[in-house]
NUDRENTOR-558969 format. One record per residue (C-alpha): residue number from 0; residue in three letters; x negated, y negated, z negated. Coordinates in steps of 0.1 Angstrom, whole numbers, plus 2048, in hexadecimal, padded with zeros to 3 digits. Layout:
% residues N
{num:NUM, residuo:ALA, X:X, Y:Y, Z:Z} .
...
***
This chain:
% residues 407
{num:0, residuo:MET, X:800, Y:800, Z:800} .
{num:1, residuo:LYS, X:7E4, Y:7E8, Z:7F7} .
{num:2, residuo:ASN, X:7D5, Y:7EE, Z:819} .
{num:3, residuo:PHE, X:7F6, Y:7E6, Z:829} .
{num:4, residuo:TYR, X:7F9, Y:7C4, Z:819} .
{num:5, residuo:LEU, X:7D5, Y:7BC, Z:823} .
{num:6, residuo:SER, X:7DD, Y:7C5, Z:847} .
{num:7, residuo:PHE, X:7FD, Y:7AF, Z:846} .
{num:8, residuo:LEU, X:7EA, Y:791, Z:839} .
{num:9, residuo:MET, X:7CF, Y:795, Z:852} .
{num:10, residuo:GLY, X:7E8, Y:794, Z:86F} .
{num:11, residuo:ALA, X:7FD, Y:778, Z:861} .
{num:12, residuo:LEU, X:7E0, Y:75F, Z:85C} .
{num:13, residuo:PRO, X:7DC, Y:758, Z:882} .
{num:14, residuo:LEU, X:801, Y:752, Z:885} .
{num:15, residuo:ALA, X:800, Y:73A, Z:868} .
{num:16, residuo:ALA, X:7E3, Y:727, Z:878} .
{num:17, residuo:PHE, X:7F6, Y:725, Z:899} .
{num:18, residuo:ALA, X:815, Y:718, Z:886} .
{num:19, residuo:GLU, X:801, Y:6FC, Z:877} .
{num:20, residuo:GLU, X:7F1, Y:6F2, Z:899} .
{num:21, residuo:ALA, X:812, Y:6F3, Z:8AD} .
{num:22, residuo:PRO, X:81F, Y:6D0, Z:8A2} .
{num:23, residuo:GLU, X:7FF, Y:6C0, Z:8B0} .
{num:24, residuo:GLN, X:808, Y:6CE, Z:8D3} .
{num:25, residuo:LEU, X:82B, Y:6C0, Z:8D4} .
{num:26, residuo:PRO, X:822, Y:69C, Z:8DB} .
{num:27, residuo:ALA, X:80D, Y:6A6, Z:8F9} .
{num:28, residuo:ILE, X:82B, Y:6B9, Z:908} .
{num:29, residuo:ALA, X:842, Y:69B, Z:901} .
{num:30, residuo:THR, X:829, Y:683, Z:911} .
{num:31, residuo:ALA, X:827, Y:698, Z:930} .
{num:32, residuo:THR, X:84D, Y:699, Z:932} .
{num:33, residuo:ALA, X:84F, Y:673, Z:92E} .
{num:34, residuo:THR, X:835, Y:66E, Z:949} .
{num:35, residuo:ALA, X:849, Y:685, Z:960} .
{num:36, residuo:GLU, X:868, Y:670, Z:95A} .
{num:37, residuo:VAL, X:856, Y:64F, Z:963} .
{num:38, residuo:THR, X:847, Y:65B, Z:983} .
{num:39, residuo:ALA, X:867, Y:66D, Z:990} .
{num:40, residuo:PRO, X:873, Y:65E, Z:9B2} .
{num:41, residuo:GLN, X:88F, Y:645, Z:9AE} .
{num:42, residuo:PRO, X:8AE, Y:646, Z:9C5} .
{num:43, residuo:GLU, X:8AE, Y:62E, Z:9E3} .
{num:44, residuo:PRO, X:8C5, Y:610, Z:9DF} .
{num:45, residuo:ALA, X:8E5, Y:611, Z:9F4} .
{num:46, residuo:LYS, X:8E3, Y:600, Z:A16} .
{num:47, residuo:SER, X:8F6, Y:5DF, Z:A18} .
{num:48, residuo:GLU, X:916, Y:5DD, Z:A2C} .
{num:49, residuo:PRO, X:912, Y:5CB, Z:A4E} .
{num:50, residuo:LYS, X:91E, Y:5A8, Z:A4F} .
{num:51, residuo:LEU, X:93B, Y:59E, Z:A65} .
{num:52, residuo:THR, X:933, Y:57F, Z:A7A} .
{num:53, residuo:VAL, X:94E, Y:56C, Z:A8D} .
{num:54, residuo:THR, X:945, Y:54F, Z:AA5} .
{num:55, residuo:PRO, X:95E, Y:53A, Z:AB8} .
{num:56, residuo:THR, X:958, Y:534, Z:ADD} .
{num:57, residuo:GLY, X:966, Y:51C, Z:AF7} .
{num:58, residuo:ARG, X:961, Y:509, Z:B17} .
{num:59, residuo:ILE, X:96E, Y:4EB, Z:B2A} .
{num:60, residuo:LEU, X:967, Y:4E4, Z:B4F} .
{num:61, residuo:LEU, X:96F, Y:4C2, Z:B5F} .
{num:62, residuo:ASP, X:96C, Y:4C0, Z:B85} .
{num:63, residuo:GLY, X:96E, Y:4A4, Z:B9E} .
{num:64, residuo:GLY, X:969, Y:4A5, Z:BC4} .
{num:65, residuo:ILE, X:96A, Y:493, Z:BE5} .
{num:66, residuo:PHE, X:971, Y:4A7, Z:C06} .
{num:67, residuo:ILE, X:967, Y:49F, Z:C2A} .
{num:68, residuo:THR, X:979, Y:4B6, Z:C41} .
{num:69, residuo:ASN, X:98E, Y:4BC, Z:C61} .
{num:70, residuo:ASP, X:9A9, Y:4CC, Z:C4B} .
{num:71, residuo:ARG, X:9B7, Y:4B0, Z:C36} .
{num:72, residuo:ASP, X:9D7, Y:4C2, Z:C30} .
{num:73, residuo:GLU, X:9C6, Y:4DC, Z:C1A} .
{num:74, residuo:PHE, X:9AB, Y:4C7, Z:C09} .
{num:75, residuo:LYS, X:9B2, Y:4A9, Z:BF4} .
{num:76, residuo:ASP, X:999, Y:494, Z:BDF} .
{num:77, residuo:GLY, X:9A0, Y:497, Z:BBA} .
{num:78, residuo:VAL, X:997, Y:4A2, Z:B97} .
{num:79, residuo:ASP, X:9A1, Y:4C0, Z:B83} .
{num:80, residuo:VAL, X:99A, Y:4D6, Z:B64} .
{num:81, residuo:PRO, X:994, Y:4F8, Z:B74} .
{num:82, residuo:ASP, X:98C, Y:50B, Z:B54} .
{num:83, residuo:VAL, X:993, Y:507, Z:B2F} .
{num:84, residuo:ARG, X:98C, Y:524, Z:B18} .
{num:85, residuo:ILE, X:98D, Y:52D, Z:AF3} .
{num:86, residuo:GLY, X:982, Y:54D, Z:AE3} .
{num:87, residuo:VAL, X:96E, Y:55F, Z:AC8} .
{num:88, residuo:LYS, X:950, Y:575, Z:AC6} .
{num:89, residuo:ALA, X:94A, Y:58E, Z:AA9} .
{num:90, residuo:SER, X:92E, Y:5A5, Z:A9E} .
{num:91, residuo:TYR, X:92D, Y:5BF, Z:A83} .
{num:92, residuo:GLY, X:90D, Y:5D4, Z:A81} .
{num:93, residuo:LYS, X:909, Y:5E4, Z:AA3} .
{num:94, residuo:TRP, X:92C, Y:5DB, Z:AAE} .
{num:95, residuo:LYS, X:936, Y:5BC, Z:AC1} .
{num:96, residuo:ALA, X:956, Y:5AE, Z:AD0} .
{num:97, residuo:LYS, X:962, Y:590, Z:AE4} .
{num:98, residuo:ILE, X:984, Y:581, Z:AEC} .
{num:99, residuo:ASP, X:987, Y:565, Z:B05} .
{num:100, residuo:ILE, X:9A7, Y:554, Z:B11} .
{num:101, residuo:GLY, X:9A8, Y:53B, Z:B2E} .
{num:102, residuo:TYR, X:9BF, Y:520, Z:B3B} .
{num:103, residuo:ALA, X:9BD, Y:512, Z:B5E} .
{num:104, residuo:PHE, X:9D7, Y:501, Z:B75} .
{num:105, residuo:GLY, X:9F4, Y:507, Z:B5E} .
{num:106, residuo:GLN, X:9ED, Y:52C, Z:B58} .
{num:107, residuo:ILE, X:9DF, Y:53F, Z:B3A} .
{num:108, residuo:GLY, X:9CA, Y:55D, Z:B42} .
{num:109, residuo:LEU, X:9B5, Y:577, Z:B31} .
{num:110, residuo:LYS, X:990, Y:575, Z:B35} .
{num:111, residuo:ASP, X:976, Y:58B, Z:B23} .
{num:112, residuo:ILE, X:986, Y:5A3, Z:B0A} .
{num:113, residuo:TYR, X:96E, Y:5BF, Z:B00} .
{num:114, residuo:GLY, X:95D, Y:5D2, Z:AE5} .
{num:115, residuo:GLU, X:938, Y:5DD, Z:AE6} .
{num:116, residuo:TYR, X:922, Y:5F5, Z:AD3} .
{num:117, residuo:ASP, X:8FC, Y:5F1, Z:AD4} .
{num:118, residuo:PHE, X:8EC, Y:613, Z:ACF} .
{num:119, residuo:THR, X:8C9, Y:603, Z:ACE} .
{num:120, residuo:PRO, X:8BC, Y:5E1, Z:AD8} .
{num:121, residuo:HIS, X:8B8, Y:5EF, Z:AFB} .
{num:122, residuo:GLN, X:8D9, Y:603, Z:B00} .
{num:123, residuo:LEU, X:8FD, Y:5FA, Z:AFD} .
{num:124, residuo:ILE, X:920, Y:604, Z:B08} .
{num:125, residuo:ARG, X:93B, Y:5EA, Z:B0F} .
{num:126, residuo:PHE, X:960, Y:5F1, Z:B13} .
{num:127, residuo:GLY, X:97E, Y:5DB, Z:B1B} .
{num:128, residuo:TYR, X:984, Y:5BF, Z:B34} .
{num:129, residuo:PHE, X:964, Y:5AE, Z:B41} .
{num:130, residuo:VAL, X:94E, Y:5A9, Z:B60} .
{num:131, residuo:HIS, X:93A, Y:5C8, Z:B67} .
{num:132, residuo:GLN, X:917, Y:5C4, Z:B74} .
{num:133, residuo:PHE, X:915, Y:5C5, Z:B9A} .
{num:134, residuo:GLY, X:8F8, Y:5B2, Z:BA9} .
{num:135, residuo:LEU, X:8E4, Y:593, Z:B9D} .
{num:136, residuo:GLN, X:902, Y:57B, Z:B9D} .
{num:137, residuo:SER, X:914, Y:591, Z:B83} .
{num:138, residuo:ALA, X:8F9, Y:586, Z:B69} .
{num:139, residuo:THR, X:90A, Y:564, Z:B65} .
{num:140, residuo:SER, X:92D, Y:55A, Z:B5E} .
{num:141, residuo:SER, X:941, Y:542, Z:B75} .
{num:142, residuo:SER, X:938, Y:523, Z:B61} .
{num:143, residuo:TRP, X:912, Y:52A, Z:B62} .
{num:144, residuo:LYS, X:90F, Y:52E, Z:B88} .
{num:145, residuo:VAL, X:8F0, Y:519, Z:B91} .
{num:146, residuo:SER, X:900, Y:510, Z:BB2} .
{num:147, residuo:MET, X:91F, Y:503, Z:B9F} .
{num:148, residuo:GLU, X:936, Y:51B, Z:BB3} .
{num:149, residuo:GLU, X:92B, Y:53E, Z:BB9} .
{num:150, residuo:PRO, X:921, Y:548, Z:BDD} .
{num:151, residuo:THR, X:93F, Y:551, Z:BF2} .
{num:152, residuo:SER, X:930, Y:574, Z:BF9} .
{num:153, residuo:ASN, X:92F, Y:57C, Z:BD4} .
{num:154, residuo:GLU, X:953, Y:570, Z:BD0} .
{num:155, residuo:VAL, X:95E, Y:587, Z:BEC} .
{num:156, residuo:PHE, X:949, Y:5A6, Z:BE5} .
{num:157, residuo:GLY, X:941, Y:5A2, Z:BC0} .
{num:158, residuo:TYR, X:959, Y:5AC, Z:BA3} .
{num:159, residuo:PRO, X:971, Y:59A, Z:B8D} .
{num:160, residuo:ARG, X:978, Y:5A6, Z:B6A} .
{num:161, residuo:LEU, X:982, Y:5CA, Z:B69} .
{num:162, residuo:LEU, X:990, Y:5E1, Z:B4E} .
{num:163, residuo:GLY, X:976, Y:5FC, Z:B48} .
{num:164, residuo:VAL, X:956, Y:607, Z:B36} .
{num:165, residuo:MET, X:932, Y:5FF, Z:B3D} .
{num:166, residuo:TYR, X:911, Y:60E, Z:B30} .
{num:167, residuo:GLU, X:8F2, Y:5F9, Z:B32} .
{num:168, residuo:TYR, X:8CD, Y:602, Z:B2E} .
{num:169, residuo:ASP, X:8B5, Y:5E5, Z:B2C} .
{num:170, residuo:LYS, X:891, Y:5EB, Z:B23} .
{num:171, residuo:GLY, X:86F, Y:5E0, Z:B32} .
{num:172, residuo:ASP, X:86E, Y:5E1, Z:B58} .
{num:173, residuo:TYR, X:891, Y:5F0, Z:B5C} .
{num:174, residuo:LEU, X:8B5, Y:5E7, Z:B59} .
{num:175, residuo:ALA, X:8D1, Y:5FF, Z:B62} .
{num:176, residuo:THR, X:8F7, Y:5FE, Z:B5E} .
{num:177, residuo:ALA, X:912, Y:617, Z:B65} .
{num:178, residuo:SER, X:938, Y:60E, Z:B64} .
{num:179, residuo:LEU, X:959, Y:61F, Z:B68} .
{num:180, residuo:HIS, X:977, Y:608, Z:B6D} .
{num:181, residuo:ALA, X:99C, Y:607, Z:B76} .
{num:182, residuo:GLU, X:9A9, Y:5F2, Z:B93} .
{num:183, residuo:SER, X:9AD, Y:5CC, Z:B8D} .
{num:184, residuo:ASN, X:9D3, Y:5CE, Z:B8A} .
{num:185, residuo:ALA, X:9D1, Y:5E5, Z:B6C} .
{num:186, residuo:MET, X:9CF, Y:5C6, Z:B56} .
{num:187, residuo:LYS, X:9EF, Y:5B7, Z:B66} .
{num:188, residuo:LEU, X:A06, Y:5D4, Z:B6B} .
{num:189, residuo:ARG, X:A0F, Y:5F3, Z:B57} .
{num:190, residuo:ALA, X:A06, Y:615, Z:B64} .
{num:191, residuo:GLY, X:A2A, Y:61C, Z:B6F} .
{num:192, residuo:GLU, X:A2A, Y:5FC, Z:B83} .
{num:193, residuo:LEU, X:A0A, Y:604, Z:B94} .
{num:194, residuo:GLY, X:A17, Y:626, Z:BA0} .
{num:195, residuo:GLU, X:9F5, Y:634, Z:B9B} .
{num:196, residuo:THR, X:9D5, Y:624, Z:B8E} .
{num:197, residuo:GLY, X:9B7, Y:620, Z:BA4} .
{num:198, residuo:TYR, X:994, Y:626, Z:B95} .
{num:199, residuo:GLY, X:971, Y:61E, Z:B9E} .
{num:200, residuo:ALA, X:94C, Y:620, Z:B94} .
{num:201, residuo:ILE, X:930, Y:606, Z:B95} .
{num:202, residuo:THR, X:90A, Y:607, Z:B8F} .
{num:203, residuo:ARG, X:8EE, Y:5EE, Z:B8E} .
{num:204, residuo:LEU, X:8C9, Y:5F8, Z:B8E} .
{num:205, residuo:VAL, X:8AE, Y:5DF, Z:B8A} .
{num:206, residuo:TRP, X:888, Y:5E1, Z:B8B} .
{num:207, residuo:ARG, X:875, Y:5C3, Z:B7D} .
{num:208, residuo:PRO, X:84F, Y:5C9, Z:B7C} .
{num:209, residuo:LEU, X:84B, Y:5A4, Z:B72} .
{num:210, residuo:HIS, X:864, Y:593, Z:B5B} .
{num:211, residuo:ASP, X:851, Y:57A, Z:B46} .
{num:212, residuo:THR, X:856, Y:554, Z:B43} .
{num:213, residuo:GLY, X:84E, Y:544, Z:B64} .
{num:214, residuo:ASN, X:845, Y:565, Z:B74} .
{num:215, residuo:VAL, X:861, Y:57C, Z:B81} .
{num:216, residuo:ALA, X:862, Y:596, Z:B9C} .
{num:217, residuo:GLN, X:882, Y:5AB, Z:B9D} .
{num:218, residuo:VAL, X:894, Y:5C1, Z:BB6} .
{num:219, residuo:GLY, X:8B5, Y:5D2, Z:BB1} .
{num:220, residuo:PHE, X:8D1, Y:5E7, Z:BC1} .
{num:221, residuo:SER, X:8F5, Y:5E9, Z:BB7} .
{num:222, residuo:ALA, X:910, Y:600, Z:BC6} .
{num:223, residuo:ALA, X:935, Y:605, Z:BC0} .
{num:224, residuo:PHE, X:951, Y:61C, Z:BCA} .
{num:225, residuo:SER, X:977, Y:61A, Z:BC4} .
{num:226, residuo:ASN, X:999, Y:626, Z:BD0} .
{num:227, residuo:ALA, X:9B1, Y:611, Z:BE4} .
{num:228, residuo:GLN, X:9C4, Y:5F5, Z:BD1} .
{num:229, residuo:TYR, X:9E8, Y:5EF, Z:BC6} .
{num:230, residuo:SER, X:A00, Y:5DE, Z:BDD} .
{num:231, residuo:GLU, X:A23, Y:5D0, Z:BD7} .
{num:232, residuo:ASP, X:A2E, Y:5E2, Z:BF7} .
{num:233, residuo:PRO, X:A35, Y:606, Z:BEE} .
{num:234, residuo:ALA, X:A2A, Y:611, Z:C11} .
{num:235, residuo:LEU, X:A08, Y:602, Z:C0B} .
{num:236, residuo:ASN, X:A04, Y:609, Z:BE6} .
{num:237, residuo:HIS, X:9E1, Y:617, Z:BE1} .
{num:238, residuo:HIS, X:9DB, Y:619, Z:C06} .
{num:239, residuo:TYR, X:9D1, Y:5F4, Z:C07} .
{num:240, residuo:TYR, X:9B2, Y:5DF, Z:BFF} .
{num:241, residuo:ALA, X:9AE, Y:5B9, Z:BFF} .
{num:242, residuo:ILE, X:991, Y:5A1, Z:BFC} .
{num:243, residuo:ASN, X:991, Y:57B, Z:BFB} .
{num:244, residuo:ALA, X:97D, Y:55C, Z:BF2} .
{num:245, residuo:ASN, X:986, Y:537, Z:BEF} .
{num:246, residuo:PHE, X:972, Y:51A, Z:BFC} .
{num:247, residuo:PRO, X:957, Y:511, Z:BE3} .
{num:248, residuo:THR, X:96B, Y:4F9, Z:BCD} .
{num:249, residuo:ARG, X:985, Y:4FD, Z:BB1} .
{num:250, residuo:ILE, X:995, Y:4DB, Z:BB6} .
{num:251, residuo:ASP, X:9A8, Y:4E7, Z:BD6} .
{num:252, residuo:GLN, X:9AC, Y:50D, Z:BD5} .
{num:253, residuo:VAL, X:9AD, Y:516, Z:BFA} .
{num:254, residuo:SER, X:9A7, Y:538, Z:C08} .
{num:255, residuo:ALA, X:988, Y:538, Z:C1F} .
{num:256, residuo:VAL, X:984, Y:55D, Z:C29} .
{num:257, residuo:GLY, X:999, Y:57B, Z:C22} .
{num:258, residuo:ALA, X:9A3, Y:59D, Z:C30} .
{num:259, residuo:GLU, X:9BE, Y:5B6, Z:C29} .
{num:260, residuo:ILE, X:9B6, Y:5DA, Z:C32} .
{num:261, residuo:THR, X:9D3, Y:5F2, Z:C36} .
{num:262, residuo:ASP, X:9D2, Y:619, Z:C38} .
{num:263, residuo:ALA, X:9B5, Y:616, Z:C1F} .
{num:264, residuo:ARG, X:9A6, Y:634, Z:C0D} .
{num:265, residuo:THR, X:987, Y:62B, Z:BFA} .
{num:266, residuo:MET, X:96F, Y:60D, Z:BF7} .
{num:267, residuo:PHE, X:949, Y:60E, Z:BF5} .
{num:268, residuo:LYS, X:931, Y:5F1, Z:BF2} .
{num:269, residuo:PHE, X:90E, Y:5E9, Z:BE9} .
{num:270, residuo:THR, X:8F7, Y:5CB, Z:BE3} .
{num:271, residuo:PRO, X:8D1, Y:5CA, Z:BE1} .
{num:272, residuo:GLU, X:8C4, Y:5AC, Z:BCD} .
{num:273, residuo:LEU, X:8A3, Y:598, Z:BCB} .
{num:274, residuo:LEU, X:897, Y:581, Z:BB0} .
{num:275, residuo:LEU, X:875, Y:56F, Z:BB2} .
{num:276, residuo:CYS, X:868, Y:555, Z:B9A} .
{num:277, residuo:LYS, X:847, Y:542, Z:B97} .
{num:278, residuo:ASN, X:845, Y:528, Z:B7C} .
{num:279, residuo:ASN, X:862, Y:50F, Z:B83} .
{num:280, residuo:PHE, X:86B, Y:51D, Z:BA6} .
{num:281, residuo:ALA, X:883, Y:53A, Z:BAC} .
{num:282, residuo:LEU, X:894, Y:54D, Z:BC8} .
{num:283, residuo:GLU, X:8B4, Y:561, Z:BC4} .
{num:284, residuo:SER, X:8C4, Y:575, Z:BE0} .
{num:285, residuo:GLN, X:8DD, Y:591, Z:BE7} .
{num:286, residuo:TYR, X:8EA, Y:5A3, Z:C05} .
{num:287, residuo:TYR, X:90D, Y:5B4, Z:C04} .
{num:288, residuo:TRP, X:91B, Y:5D1, Z:C19} .
{num:289, residuo:PHE, X:93F, Y:5DB, Z:C15} .
{num:290, residuo:GLN, X:954, Y:5F7, Z:C25} .
{num:291, residuo:VAL, X:977, Y:604, Z:C21} .
{num:292, residuo:GLY, X:97E, Y:627, Z:C2F} .
{num:293, residuo:ARG, X:9A0, Y:62B, Z:C40} .
{num:294, residuo:LYS, X:9B9, Y:647, Z:C46} .
{num:295, residuo:ASP, X:9BF, Y:65C, Z:C65} .
{num:296, residuo:HIS, X:99C, Y:657, Z:C72} .
{num:297, residuo:GLN, X:9A0, Y:632, Z:C78} .
{num:298, residuo:PRO, X:980, Y:61E, Z:C79} .
{num:299, residuo:ALA, X:973, Y:612, Z:C58} .
{num:300, residuo:TYR, X:975, Y:5ED, Z:C50} .
{num:301, residuo:ARG, X:953, Y:5DE, Z:C49} .
{num:302, residuo:ALA, X:948, Y:5BB, Z:C3D} .
{num:303, residuo:TYR, X:928, Y:5AC, Z:C31} .
{num:304, residuo:GLY, X:918, Y:58C, Z:C23} .
{num:305, residuo:ALA, X:8F9, Y:57D, Z:C14} .
{num:306, residuo:TYR, X:8ED, Y:55F, Z:C00} .
{num:307, residuo:GLY, X:8CC, Y:550, Z:BF5} .
{num:308, residuo:LEU, X:8C6, Y:536, Z:BD9} .
{num:309, residuo:LEU, X:8A5, Y:523, Z:BD6} .
{num:310, residuo:ARG, X:8A2, Y:514, Z:BB3} .
{num:311, residuo:TRP, X:88A, Y:4F9, Z:BA6} .
{num:312, residuo:LEU, X:888, Y:4EF, Z:B82} .
{num:313, residuo:ALA, X:87D, Y:4CA, Z:B86} .
{num:314, residuo:LEU, X:87D, Y:4C4, Z:B60} .
{num:315, residuo:GLY, X:87D, Y:4DD, Z:B44} .
{num:316, residuo:GLY, X:85E, Y:4F3, Z:B49} .
{num:317, residuo:ASN, X:85F, Y:516, Z:B58} .
{num:318, residuo:TYR, X:87C, Y:52E, Z:B5D} .
{num:319, residuo:THR, X:881, Y:549, Z:B42} .
{num:320, residuo:TYR, X:890, Y:56B, Z:B46} .
{num:321, residuo:SER, X:8B0, Y:57B, Z:B37} .
{num:322, residuo:SER, X:8A9, Y:5A0, Z:B33} .
{num:323, residuo:ALA, X:8CC, Y:5AD, Z:B2B} .
{num:324, residuo:ASP, X:8DB, Y:59A, Z:B49} .
{num:325, residuo:GLY, X:8BF, Y:5A2, Z:B61} .
{num:326, residuo:GLY, X:8BC, Y:57E, Z:B6D} .
{num:327, residuo:LEU, X:8AD, Y:55C, Z:B65} .
{num:328, residuo:ALA, X:8B9, Y:54D, Z:B44} .
{num:329, residuo:THR, X:8CB, Y:52B, Z:B42} .
{num:330, residuo:PRO, X:8B1, Y:50F, Z:B42} .
{num:331, residuo:ALA, X:8A9, Y:4FE, Z:B21} .
{num:332, residuo:PRO, X:8BB, Y:4DE, Z:B16} .
{num:333, residuo:LYS, X:8B0, Y:4BE, Z:B28} .
{num:334, residuo:SER, X:8A5, Y:4D2, Z:B47} .
{num:335, residuo:LEU, X:8AD, Y:4C5, Z:B6A} .
{num:336, residuo:GLU, X:8B1, Y:4DF, Z:B86} .
{num:337, residuo:PHE, X:8B7, Y:4DD, Z:BAC} .
{num:338, residuo:VAL, X:8C6, Y:4FB, Z:BBF} .
{num:339, residuo:LEU, X:8C6, Y:4FE, Z:BE5} .
{num:340, residuo:GLY, X:8DE, Y:519, Z:BF1} .
{num:341, residuo:TYR, X:8E9, Y:52A, Z:C11} .
{num:342, residuo:ASN, X:905, Y:544, Z:C15} .
{num:343, residuo:TYR, X:913, Y:558, Z:C33} .
{num:344, residuo:THR, X:932, Y:56E, Z:C30} .
{num:345, residuo:CYS, X:943, Y:583, Z:C4C} .
{num:346, residuo:LEU, X:965, Y:593, Z:C47} .
{num:347, residuo:SER, X:96D, Y:597, Z:C6C} .
{num:348, residuo:SER, X:96B, Y:5BB, Z:C79} .
{num:349, residuo:GLN, X:970, Y:5C0, Z:C9E} .
{num:350, residuo:ARG, X:971, Y:5E6, Z:C9C} .
{num:351, residuo:THR, X:990, Y:5E4, Z:C86} .
{num:352, residuo:GLY, X:9A0, Y:5C5, Z:C94} .
{num:353, residuo:ILE, X:9A0, Y:5B4, Z:C72} .
{num:354, residuo:TYR, X:993, Y:591, Z:C74} .
{num:355, residuo:GLY, X:98F, Y:583, Z:C50} .
{num:356, residuo:GLY, X:979, Y:567, Z:C5B} .
{num:357, residuo:ARG, X:954, Y:55D, Z:C5A} .
{num:358, residuo:LEU, X:945, Y:542, Z:C44} .
{num:359, residuo:ASN, X:923, Y:532, Z:C3F} .
{num:360, residuo:ASP, X:91B, Y:519, Z:C24} .
{num:361, residuo:VAL, X:8FE, Y:503, Z:C1A} .
{num:362, residuo:SER, X:8FC, Y:4F0, Z:BF9} .
{num:363, residuo:LEU, X:8E5, Y:4DC, Z:BE2} .
{num:364, residuo:THR, X:8ED, Y:4DB, Z:BBD} .
{num:365, residuo:ALA, X:8DE, Y:4C7, Z:BA1} .
{num:366, residuo:ASN, X:8E2, Y:4D4, Z:B7D} .
{num:367, residuo:TRP, X:8DA, Y:4BF, Z:B5F} .
{num:368, residuo:TYR, X:8D9, Y:4D4, Z:B3F} .
{num:369, residuo:ILE, X:8E1, Y:4B8, Z:B27} .
{num:370, residuo:ASN, X:8E0, Y:4CD, Z:B07} .
{num:371, residuo:LYS, X:8E8, Y:4F0, Z:AFB} .
{num:372, residuo:TYR, X:90D, Y:4EB, Z:B01} .
{num:373, residuo:MET, X:911, Y:4D2, Z:B1D} .
{num:374, residuo:VAL, X:908, Y:4D3, Z:B43} .
{num:375, residuo:TRP, X:90E, Y:4BB, Z:B5E} .
{num:376, residuo:ARG, X:90D, Y:4C7, Z:B83} .
{num:377, residuo:LEU, X:90E, Y:4B5, Z:BA4} .
{num:378, residuo:ARG, X:913, Y:4C9, Z:BC5} .
{num:379, residuo:ALA, X:913, Y:4BF, Z:BE9} .
{num:380, residuo:SER, X:91C, Y:4DA, Z:C03} .
{num:381, residuo:TYR, X:927, Y:4E1, Z:C26} .
{num:382, residuo:THR, X:93D, Y:4FF, Z:C2F} .
{num:383, residuo:HIS, X:948, Y:50B, Z:C52} .
{num:384, residuo:ARG, X:963, Y:526, Z:C55} .
{num:385, residuo:TRP, X:96E, Y:536, Z:C76} .
{num:386, residuo:ASP, X:97A, Y:557, Z:C86} .
{num:387, residuo:ARG, X:998, Y:55C, Z:C6F} .
{num:388, residuo:THR, X:9B9, Y:568, Z:C7D} .
{num:389, residuo:ALA, X:9D4, Y:54D, Z:C7D} .
{num:390, residuo:GLU, X:9BD, Y:534, Z:C6C} .
{num:391, residuo:PRO, X:9AC, Y:516, Z:C7B} .
{num:392, residuo:ASP, X:986, Y:511, Z:C7A} .
{num:393, residuo:VAL, X:97D, Y:4FA, Z:C5C} .
{num:394, residuo:ASN, X:960, Y:4E3, Z:C57} .
{num:395, residuo:LEU, X:95E, Y:4D8, Z:C33} .
{num:396, residuo:GLY, X:946, Y:4C0, Z:C22} .
{num:397, residuo:ILE, X:949, Y:4BE, Z:BFC} .
{num:398, residuo:ILE, X:939, Y:4A8, Z:BE1} .
{num:399, residuo:GLN, X:944, Y:4B3, Z:BBF} .
{num:400, residuo:THR, X:939, Y:4B0, Z:B9B} .
{num:401, residuo:ARG, X:940, Y:4C3, Z:B7B} .
{num:402, residuo:PHE, X:93B, Y:4BC, Z:B56} .
{num:403, residuo:GLN, X:93D, Y:4DB, Z:B40} .
{num:404, residuo:PHE, X:93D, Y:4DF, Z:B1B} .
{num:405, residuo:ILE, X:937, Y:503, Z:B0F} .
{num:406, residuo:PHE, X:932, Y:511, Z:AEC} .
***
């Protein structure tokens, strides 16, 4: 028994020693735990909600003009307010929207109404009612045309606002757009009234190896395809296509050239474009080719046109470039610009017996960019129209001016 107790005590002594040292180890364990708590990763703060920004927009155009012509029954000297608009732009994160309502000549009309989502700074999709990109002239709205009125060829062969969707890629040396749209009457009539809705597609492709301030070299190509259009005549509905342009003034709205194509099936058109700029000089030009295929093996109707604009920034430094539009940016405030333009348009087709008229036009425009919101324009032009069925030849000289306020 004595030996048993001695053995027990011998084995218990180390345990007792361990028991006495154990409290000294606890602070080290606690310190390690505390250190782990301090260095543990903290949760990331929640991202702030995007801010909604709403900006009012508007414009007022005031025109005056004098006409020298052999057709005094159609053209009268006078003044007018060809466009008044009020609208709003909004942005929320990557989303944007615009609503624009216009008033002109006693009528209220819808202008831009669209939404937009910017995937990246270089890619977007736009949907609604707006001008889809087709050629160089589509880069500027009607109020920012440097020739005061757009070239007649672009009014004939270009596009008005259309209800549809457009994807745009804009990065580096390339700009590309692709659009799907409904026919123009889709914003005026319900689907049941249209009978059927015509559709189309548009694309614009631009290569710009140089696009710096005062140094631009750009070529592009746009193409479009669509069904025939709506007609009030049931026998012609969606077997009909019409094109038209007025003389280059909004004071007297007189049709200059126009053609109505019956037995129409499909329309196809394209336009190559050229933009060159060196310092304060620039050249802009487009050629247009237009065809409407017809039923029962009838010959297709074809028309064409072209324009050129030579621009000189007399005051205001060098021209700058607008990447998203694929064209020159609006000159800076206090700039003075002169623009010499020439246009030729032919809507007469001997092979189909449709004589919509021929027109050439030369103009000189002075643009004074008073400040960020105000521009004064002065334009002198001569227009000759001939070869239109049941219409006389017209020689028209115009001196007109415009003051515009846009915000």
